N, C-alpha and C positions, 0 to 999 in steps of 0.2 A: 683644335689640335694644331700645334705649331712645330715646325722643324727648323732647327738652327744649325747651320754648318759652321765649321771652324770654331766650335764651342769649347775647345780644350784649354783656352787661355784668353786673356785680354777682353776685347770687346765682345766676342762671342759668348764667353762665360757670363758677362754682364747682361747681354741680350736675353739669354736663357732665363736668368734670374728675374729679369723685369717681366717677361711674358708669364712666367710661372706665378709671380706675385700678382699679376692681373687676372689670374684664374685659368690660364691655359694649361692643358696637358702638353708637355714639351718633350720632343725627341731631339737629343743632341748628338751631333755627328762630328767626327774628326779622326785623325790617324791614331792619336795617343789614348789608348783605351783606359789606362790607369787614371788619367786626368778626368776623362769623362765619368768614370765610376765614382771618383771623389766628388764631382759636381752633382751627379744625380742623388748621391747620399744626402745632399742638402735640399733636394727638391722632391718631396714625396710625390710618387706617381710618375716621375719623369723616366724616360727610357734612354739608354746610351747605346749607340750603334757605331762601332769603329769602322771607318772606311777611308780609303785613300781616294779623295775626290779628284785627283789628277788623272784617274783611270776611268774610262767610260764604263767598263763592266762593273766597277765598284759603285759608280753612281746609280746604275740600274739596279744593282743588288740592294742598295740603301733604300731607294724609293719603293721597291717591291716589298721589302721587309716592313717599312713604315705602314704601307697599306694593309699588309697581312696582319700586323699587330694592332693597328689603330682604326682601320677601315676607311679613313678619309684624311684629307689634308686641308686645313683651313688657312694656314699661314705658312709661308716658306720664307725664311731669312737666309739669303745667300751671302754669307759672311766670310767663308773660307777664302784665303788669299795669301800671296807671297810677294815679297819685294826685297831688293838688295840695293845698297849704295855702291855704284860703280860707274865710272866714266864710260861714255858710249864706245870709245875706241877700245876699251878693255872688256866690253860685254861680248859674250859669245852667243852663237845662234841657239845653243841648247838652253841657255838661261832665258833668252827671250821667248823661245818656243814653250818652255815649261810654264813660264809666267802667264802667257796667253791661254794655255790649256786650263790652268787652275782658275785664273782670275776672270776669264771671259767664256771659254767654251763650256766650262762646268756650270757657270751661271745660266747660259743658254740651255744646256742639256737638262739640268735639274728643274728649271722652269718649265721646259717642254714636258717632262715626265709628270710633274705636279699638275701642270695645266690640263692634262687629260681628265683627271678627277675633278678639278675645279670647274672646268667648262661643263662637264656633265652635271655638276651640282648647281651650276650658274651662281657660284659664290666662291670667293677666295681672294687672298691678298698676298702678293709677292713683294718682298722688300729686298732689293739688291744693294748691298753695301758697296758704294763707290768711294769717292774722296773728293776733296777740293782739288786734288791733283788730276781730276778728270776734266778740269776747266783751265788750269794754268800749269806752267812748267814748275819743276821742283828745284832746279839749280839755285843755290850752290850745293844742295843735296842731290847728287846726280843719280837718276834712275829712270832712264828713258823707257825701259820695258814696263815699269810700274805705271808711269804716267800714261803710256799708250793704252795699257789694259783698262785703266779706270775711265779714260775717255770713251772707250768702247762700251763699257758697262752703262754709262750714262745714255748713250744713243740706243743701245740695245733695249734698255728699259723703256724708252719712248716708243720704240717699234712694237714691243710686246704689248704695251698698254693700248696702243691703237688697234692691234689685231683682236684683243680680247675685251675691249671696252663694252661692246654690246652683248657680251657673253657672260657678264656678271663677275669678271675677274679684274681686279685692280693690280697694277704693277707700278711701283715707285722706287726711287733710289734714295738712300740715306747717304749723305756726303759729309763725313766728318772732316774737320780740320786736324790740327795736331792734338792728339790724345795719347795718353800712356797705353802702350801695347808692346808686344814682342818686337814689332818692327821699329818702334821708336825708343826701345830700351836704352837708357843712359842719357837721353835728352833732358830728363828732369834734373839731372845733376851736372851735366857737362856745361862748362862756362861758355864755350863758343855757341853751343846750341841754345842756351838761354839768351844769349845776346841776340842771336838770329831771331828768336821768337819775339823778344821784347822790342826789337827795332821794327819788325815787320807786321806784327799783329796789333790791330787797334785795341783789342783787349789783351794786354801783354802777358800772357801765360798760356800754358797748355790747358786744354779742356779737362774737366773731371768726368770720369766715365758715367756718373749718375746723370750728367747733363744730356746724355743721349737717350735716357729712359723715355721721356715725354715724346720726343720726335719719333722714336721707334714705335711706341704704342699708338701714336696718331696715325701713322701709315699702316700699321698692322690691323687696327681695329675699326669698328664702325664710326669712331670719332672722325676718321678721314674718309667717310663713305663717298664723298664727291671729289676725291683726289685720285687721279691716275695720270701716269706719264710725267710725274713731277720729280724733280731732283731737289730734295730738301737739304740745304746746306746748313751745317752747324759748325761754325768755324771762328767764332769770336770776331767776325768782321774781316777775315782774311781777304775774301774776294771783293770786299767793298772798297779796297784801297784805290 
């Protein structure tokens, strides 16, 4: 049984479909109920739970409902996140604080909540969706809050992996490069964005969402049974420059 957060669009939608296609019963979570319901209509047996994961009480309600309805959690994909393009001098504290709450604190909190059941079962896989921007800066696309949060996810993943490695629970990070999503909307057609990608990426294009299926399933399944604390980068060579 797999839980995917941030499943109402983009990569989260694709992750839910990939896990379902591999045979998992999937619970999808996000704020936008109507989108979740449209998704589960395509995934027989899937369950939609609307929740605002920026709120601690909502995270606790989500995990309690998952356990009540499904009895266990085998895989947790922490995909929900937010980011904006803004120069640091124009960022405000509320934007930074909200980004850290959803992108980092929620990852810690949901992992902690799922970890209780996983540790008891001595089995489970947590996949935290980070980014290549957890390793390098993003400028000329300016988003200090996002870069800071994804760097935190990478190191949080390592620490959780170490704490749970002898308890049967694996924790890894999936770190995409530039892929189509709500946060990158418009890049696929914007001339300046395309020039930025073509000049800086060894494979001069955006990734295609299906190219994350294999890496996700590797980390989520027994195919990656000896992998923990790893940050798996899927970026067309971006970090190899």
